[in-house]
C-alpha angles and dihedrals in degrees: 000000000000131000133204123183124211110201120195133161089269096054144278126315112201117212114195124188122196148082131304093009092145088077087071088079088079090059099052113120094228129038107257131211109235120219099198136181109245093231092052090051091052093051099039104024092137090065097050109025097094092064134078107258147173120209124236110207113235124240134067090257088069095057091101144115088255090063090046091054091050090051091050090055092050091050090052089052090052091052096245116176136183092279095052114116111227118203117196112207124191141043129320095295093054096045092045090053095041092049092049093048093047091047093053106029108103086351091296140339129196114270145174137182139234102200114207104179131063092237090052094047096051099036128351100056095046126077104031101265108143126170155114138249126254119212090337096310111128120255096335092154120045155107139242108230125139124236117233090235143001117204112197100199105196092189089070094059093076091075094056119111111249093246091053092049092049090049088062092055089069090070090047092054090049092065092056093049096049106032120005125044091183091055088048090055090048091054092049089053098042105034093111093054092042089056088053090052094240101189099224092048091045094051091050092047096048093044093047092047091049091048093051093048091045092052091052095044093048089057095045114013096165096047097246092148126320097045089063089077088074086070092070107141092004102097092062090027095060089048090052092045091055093042098048103025093229128143118288095245093047090054093045092050090056090039091057092051092050090047089052090052089049088050088055092049088052091053095249102108132041123236090246090054090052087053089051091054091049094049094052093046089048093047089057091058094250123139118265098181136033137160105258133183102229094202093054091045090051093048091050092050090050088062095044115125089236091068114112116192107306094340134081115210109227125194107222132182118248095191124319113317095013133091143191127197111221127183111225119196114236096244090053091044092056091056091046093051091051090051094048095046 
């Protein structure tokens, strides 16, 4: 078992990585209310049935204010008050929704997460971003409020579909590209065993990813500057995700490759380094090519929450393990998107 602590002005968020962490629910001082993804409850009902719970419907289409309102009503029915501990259980969708509900119900209740997907464990559940989509646009409404704890229960990953597990590897790869060349080299050497869910490799990968994200968030919790580097591949990725309806990690994998190619066009990355990005994305089983409508991609990016005035702030690679954030005017961006697509 490994631990990482995220310290902010509001307190400490403890991130724990290991097996069978869900059993810790039995040791909590107060009885929590679980906010649990419906698929997780079906697969692991024996772990969570003894507790009071509300069910979060699965699927990105349910990450809406309408779902939030329904959850509020259920919490009222269960007699939840401001001291009630909420525990969000599931992947990124479930923890995003649970964190948003807990942050806004009765002006805020304590909450923690049990993260059950690789993508959630290395990214979505860490850092305090909680929110919902609006008309298909990712996380347009949300808060930044840290959970008291995040338990990354590796024993729950075995029930993931292969495609869902691979989707999470995209966020893992991202940390190597933007922050840690040694971690990038480790992933290049151990991708085959990571795909097989080797426990020692998996524990190292999840713990290292959590540590990198924690280090960035501690320096810039509210995303004034440094935290923006975590959006590498996401500006184009979110546009692709909305356009093609594919999994988040699949879209981010392709988004990172296109961002690497843009970095090369901007004179920041060599052709061989772009090839290195492509090879690692490909080795993870993520898509490296797809038929895209450049006009739809451009229109989706124009409505991205990272837009500022007439510019979109792009995270680009300046060599492996280093980044630069560059504002790109919308007219220039349109031409770039048509070239990339």
